[in-house]
N, C-alpha and C positions, 0 to 999 in steps of 0.2 A: 258356499257363499251364495249370494243369486247377482245380476248387473247389477240392479237398482246402489246394494251395498255395498257393492265393487267402485261402481261411481261415488256414491256420495264420499268416501276414503276420499277419493281421487281429485277432489273439486278445484284444488288448489290453494283453496282458501278463499273461493269468490261461494256467490250465493250458490250451494247444487236446487239443478232441473226448478226453477219457475215461472219460466217463460213458453207461454203454448203454443198454441206452432203463427195462430195473430203474433202473435207479439215478437218469434222469431221473424216473419215475414215483413216489421215492421219497420225492424234495423235495416236489410234490406233497401226496401225500399225510404228508407232516410237517407242512405249519401245515396242510391241513384239526383233522390231526389227530382220526380217526376215534370213536377207544377217547377219548376228551373230554366228546363229547356224551353217547355212553348212561351215562359214566360220571360224569358229576359235573354235566352242561347242565343235560337233557333232562328234571329238573322242573319248570325255570324257564319250559319250548316248554312246558309240560302244565298250568301256572301262568295261562298264555294261552289256549291252540288243549281244552287239557281233551279229549273223545274226539275229537277231529279236529289228533291232531300230529303222526299218521302221515300227513292229507293238507298240511297243513301243511310234513310234511322232500316232499311226492309238489310240490306247485306251485312247491318250492322244485330243488329237484335239476330240473323239466320249464325254470323259468326258462334254469336256469342252462349247463342242454344250452345250447340257443338260444343265448347271453353264447357259453359253448365254439365253438357252429359262425360265426360273429362273429372268435373270435379265432384262430381255424386260418383265417381268410382272408388272415391276415397272419403266421400259424405257418409255414404251408407253403408261403410262400413269398422271409422268409428268417426271421433270429436276430441273436440281440445279448445281452448283459447288462440295456440297457436295458429289457425285458422289457414293457408296454403303454404304459408315459410312449415309448416308439420308435416304436411304431408308432401312435399317439392324432396320435402330434407328423406322422409319413409325410402321416396321412387326414385330420385334419382343421387339422392350421398347427401346429404353436409354439406358438404363447398355449395351442391346446389342448394340446398335450403337456407345456407342463410344471406347467397345472393337473393334469391327471392323474399328471407326476410326484408332489409337493405330497398329492394320494392318496394314490397307493400308496405312496409315506412313512408315510403318518399311518398306512394299515391296515395295513404288518405290521409297523411299529414296536406298535404299537398291540394287536394284538393276538399277540406277542410278549410286552409289560406282564401284556396279560389274562392268557396263562398261567402264564405266570412268577407273578404269584398261587396261578394253580392247583397249581402242580407247591409249593410252597412250603408251602396248605392242608393239601394232603394230605401232604405229608415231616409236618409238626408231627402228623397224625390217629393215624402211621403210626409216628410216633414215641413220643408219647403211647401208643399199644396195651403201648410195650416199656421205659416207664418214664421216656424220654428226654426233655429239653425243650432245644429249642432258640429263637433267638429270631427270631420273623417276618423282620427285616433280615438275619439271618444268613442261613437260606436262602435268601431273594431273590438274596445276593452271591452264593452256591456256584451256585445255575443261572444264574445274570448269566455267572460266571466261567470254568464247564466248558465253555456255549455260546459264547463269547469262544475260547477258547484251542483249541477244536474246530473253528468254525467259519476263524482265521485259518493255521489248521495247517497243514489239506487238505482238497480239497468233497469226494477220492474217498475220504476216513476220514468225515466229516457224511453223506455219503451211502451212505454201506455204514450207519452206526452208523442213522440213519435209519428204513432197512429194514428192519433187523433185530428191531428196537422193536415202530416199526407192521406189522412183522410176525402177529408171535409176539402185543400183547395183540392183534388186532381175531382172529387164533383162538382164543383162548384165552372173550371177550365170546361170538361166535358158538358156542363150546362149551356157557357157560353158557345162550343164549337156548333154544337147540334141550331142555336137561336141565328150563328155566324151564317153556316151551310144555307141556311132555309128565306135567309136574308138573298143567299144566292140564287134561292130558288132549287133546292139543292143539286145544281148543276155538275157537271161532269165534265171539269175541266182538260179539254184538249193536250195542249202546251206541260200540263204536268204527264197528262199520259204518255204521252207520246213522247216527253225526255226534248220538248223543244230547244235548243240554247244550250243542250246538258253535254258536260264533256269523259268522257274517264276520266280526265285528272280531276275535275274540281269532285268528282263523287269518291273519290280516293282521300281525297284530301280533306271534304265533307267529313268522308270515316273518319276521319284521328280527332272531330267534336262530340260525333256521334258516341265513338268509345267512351267518353270524357262523359256522354249523358247518359252514360247507362254504367259508368265505373259502379262499383261496389254490389253491383247484384250479389256477385259471392260475399257478403258482412256477414251475414248467417252466421259465416262455419263459424268464427270468435264467439260464440255462442253455445261450446262444446258442451260445457260446463255446466252452464244454467240457459240450458232449454230441456225442454220435455220428450222424453224420446230421441233426443239427438238426432239417432240414426233414421227418423222420419220426416222430420219434420225440419229437417236442415236443406237436409236433401230436396225435401217437396220448397221448401221458400227459394232457393238461390233458383230453379226453373222458375217455376211461379210471376218470378218481379219480373223474371228475363222475357218473358212470355206475354205478359201484363202491361209490362212498362213499354214494350215495341209495337204492341197493338195499339195504346196510348198515343203515343208520339208518333205513330207513320200517320194518324187520323189527321192528326191535331197540326202537325208539319203542310200536311195536303190544305185540308180545310184555309191553315191562316196564309200558303199561299196564297190559296183562289180569294180571302179575303182582300187579300191587297193589287189584286187584280184591277189596272186600269183607276188607282184610289192616287191622289197628289202624295200620297204620302209611299214609301221606299224600305218596304219590308228587313234592304242587309244593313240599314243607315237606323231600325228604329231599338230604339234600348223600352221600350214598355209599348209590345205591338199587340196582348191583345187591351192595354186601355184603349188601343188607335178602334181594332176592331169595335169592341161594345160600342164606344161613341156612334160612329159609324153603324149600326146594329139599333143602337136610337135605347138601348139598355145599359149608358153611363156609367150607374150604380155599379152594378156587376163587374166592369170592369174595374169601380175601389175598395169589390169589399175581393175581387179579385187579386186584387198589386199587396193589397192587407195581406191575402192568403198563401203571396209567392213570399211575401218578408218571410212570416214559417215555416216558411216551408227552410229558404234560405237558413234559418237556428236549427230545422230540425236536420238540418244537414253537416253543418257544425257538430256536433252533438253528435250526431250516425257516424262522423267519421273521425270525430276522439275513441271515441270507446275500440274499436277495432286496433287500431292505430297501439292504444296503450296495451290496449294483448298480446298483442304483435310486440313487446317492448318488454313485456311479461313475459312475456314463453320464453324468449329472447337471453334474461337474465336469470330466469331460473335453470337453464341450461349452458349455465358459464358465461354468456355473449356476453353482455352489462355490467354495469354493479347488478351486487344484489339486493340493491336498494328498490330498484326499476319488477322485483320480484315479487312485494310486497303486500296483500289484502289486508282491506284495516279489516280489526279486527268486525266492527259492528254491522257495518255496512258492505263488507266482502264484497269490494272493489278494486283493482289497484289502483290504489288512488293517489300512492306517488309516481307511477308511469304516465298517470291522465293528467298530474301537471304536468309534470314538465313536457304532454304531446299538446295541453293548452296552452303555455307558453310558447312554445314555436309557431304555435297556431295564429298565435296574435302577434309574437315581436317580424316577424318575413314583412304580411303585409303594411304594415304600420311603419315599418321602416321604409318599404315600397315609396309610400302614401307620404313618409317626409324632405324622399328626394324627389317630392314633386308628382309622380304619377300618378293620375288616375285610376277609382275604383277600378270602373268597366274595363277603362286600360290592363290591368293588375289582375283583375282575376283572369283575360285570354290569355296570359303570357302563367299565371298557376296552374289553370287548366289544362294547358298546352303538357306543357311538364310531368302532370303528374300522366296525365297520360298516359305516358313513357315507361311511369313503374306498373303500369294495371297492363300493355302489353307486356311487355314483359316477362308479368306473373303468367300469362292463361298460358302465354307460349313454353313457359315453363309447367305448368300442368298436366299440360295437352300433350306434353314431350313424356312428359313421367308416367302418364295414366297407363300405357299397357308394358313400360318397363314394370308398374308392381302389380300389376292385374299378368307378362310373365310370368313374377316370382311365388305369387300365387298360385300358377300353373289352373287357371281362368281366362287365360286371352283369346279372342275368338275375332274374325279376322272384322270382322262388323267394329270390334273399339277401334282395333287400325287404325280401320277408314276415320272413324269418330276423331282421330286424333291426326289425321293426318289435313281432317276438314279444317277444325279450328286450327290448326301453323297454319293454314292455307289464308284462311279467312283474314287473319289477325296482322295475315303479311302484308295486306291491303293495307291497311291505316299505316304499318313497321316506311310502309316507301312514299306512300304522302307524304312522312313523318319528314323521312331524311332530304328523298329526291333522287333524283337521277342524272345525273349533270351533260344538258345536251338536249334530255324529252320532255318534247310534247305531252307528253301519258301522265311524267310522273315529275314536275319539274320542281328542280331546288328554290323549297321557302325562303318570302324575303329574309330578312332581319329586318327584326335579330331573332326572328324567328330557325332559319338555317345557325343561329350558334345554342341552341337549347339544345341536339341530340350529343352532341361533342360536350354538353357540361353534365349531362347523365351518365356518362361515360366516366366521365371523370369523381362523377361520385359510385356508381360502383368501382369503378379502378378502387380507389381507395376506399369504401367498404371491404374487400378483398384483402387486398395490406395485408388492410386492419385483420381482419380474421388466420394469416396467413403468420403474425406476428403470434395474434392469441396464439395458434396452436405450437407455434413454434419453444415456448413460450411457457403450456403448459399441454402434453403431450397429447395428458389423458380427455383435455374439453368431448375431443371429438368424440370418445367413447362413449363420455356418459351423456354426449347427445343424443348421440343412437338408445343407448339402453334406456333416456327417459322418453326416447319417440317411439321405443320399441312396446315399452311397457302401456303406453294410451294403445294401444293397438291389440297388446295380448288383453286387457277388461273386456274388448268388448269381442272375442270367439265367443261366447254365451249368447241367445237372440236379448235381448231387451224383455226383460221378465215386469214391465210396471208401465 
C-alpha cells in the first residue's frame, strides 16, 4: 500500500490533500495577520521599546526561527490536524501533550478574540467616516458569523480568501512604506540605529507583543490531513512565514518610527498610524485603501484562528479528551463543523461580554492579545524541549539539535520574563495592573485543564493508552517516503 492510499484512509473525515503550498502558507500568514501589526499594534510595541522597536522584532524573528527548526523536526516526519498538540504528546508524553492542547486552544481562540475586536474597531472608524454607526456587538457578531460560515463551508474557500486578503494588504503596506521612506529622503535614522533611549527591559517588554505579532506562524501544522505533500509543504510554510513576516515587520517598524519622528503626532498614541503617515506623505487615498485592507486582514485572522483551534479540539475529542461530537467531520463539506461552531461562539462571546461591561474595543484587543501570548509561549517552549527528546528516541539526535533546542527555549524566556517581571528589577519590572494579574489567571487555567485530565485518567485509565496508540498510528503512516 502506498503512502498516498494510507494517508487518504486516515484523513479523519477531513478533505484529504486538497491544499497546495501557497494555500498552506496562507493559513500561517492569516493567523500572523502581518498587516495588522504595522496598521494597529505597532504603536503599542513602540510605547514599550521606543527606538528599539526594530530590535524587538529582530530578536522575535530570531527566536521563532529557532522554534521553527524544532517544530520542523516533527513536521518533516509526520502530520495531523492535531498540530503541535500531537507533536508534543509524541515527544514528551500525553500529559505534556494535553498541556500543550490547552495552551494552543487558548492561544488561537484569544488571538481570534483580539483580532475580532480589531475588526470591529476598524469597522467603527471606517463607517464613522461615512456617517454610519453600528453597535460594537453587531460588528463582533458579523465578523464571527462570517468566519464561522467560511470555516464550516470549505477549507479551500477559507485558504484562498486568506491568501488574497493578506497578499493584497501586505503589498499595499510595502508600497506605502517605500513612499514614506522616500518622503524622508531614504534617511538612516541614528536614533534608531543607536537605540537612543531604548532600555533592555523595554525591548524585552516589546517582545511580548512581538510574539503576539508573529503568533500563529505554526498554524499550518493543523492542516496535516488537508495539505498536499504535508511533510514538505508544512515545514516550508512554517519557516517561510516566520522569515518573510520578520523582514516585513523590521522594515515597517523602522519606517513608521522614522515617519513619526519630528511630527505633531505620537506613534505610541496612534490607532491608525499608517493613515497618518499616508496623509503626511500626500497619499491619503492609499492610506484609506490600507485601512480597508487592514479591516479585511483582521477578518482573515479571525478565520485563520478559528480553523486551527477547531482542529485541535477535533483531534483531542477523537482521542477521548472532549465530547465525541467535537470530533465529527461534516459529511459533504469535510470540515470539523461542530468544533468550528463552538470555537466561533467562544470567539464572539468573550469580547462581546467585555464590550457590554464598558471596555473599549482597542483596550480589549490589548488585554486579549497579551493573554493569548502566554499560550503560544508555553507551546513554543514545550516544542523546543520535545524536539531533542523525540530525536533521541529515533536515534537521530545531533549536538546541533540540542543547540537549536536551547536557543529556542532561551529566546522564548525573554518575553516570559518581560511578561511576568522580577520584583525590584529594573531590567524586567513587574507589569502594571491588570497585566500583572494575567499570568496568574493563565496558570489557573492550566491547573484546571491538568486537573480535568487527571480526573479523566482516573475515571478511564485506558484513555492514555488509546491516545498514545492514535498518535503513534499517525507517525507510522509516514514511515514510507511520500510518493505523491
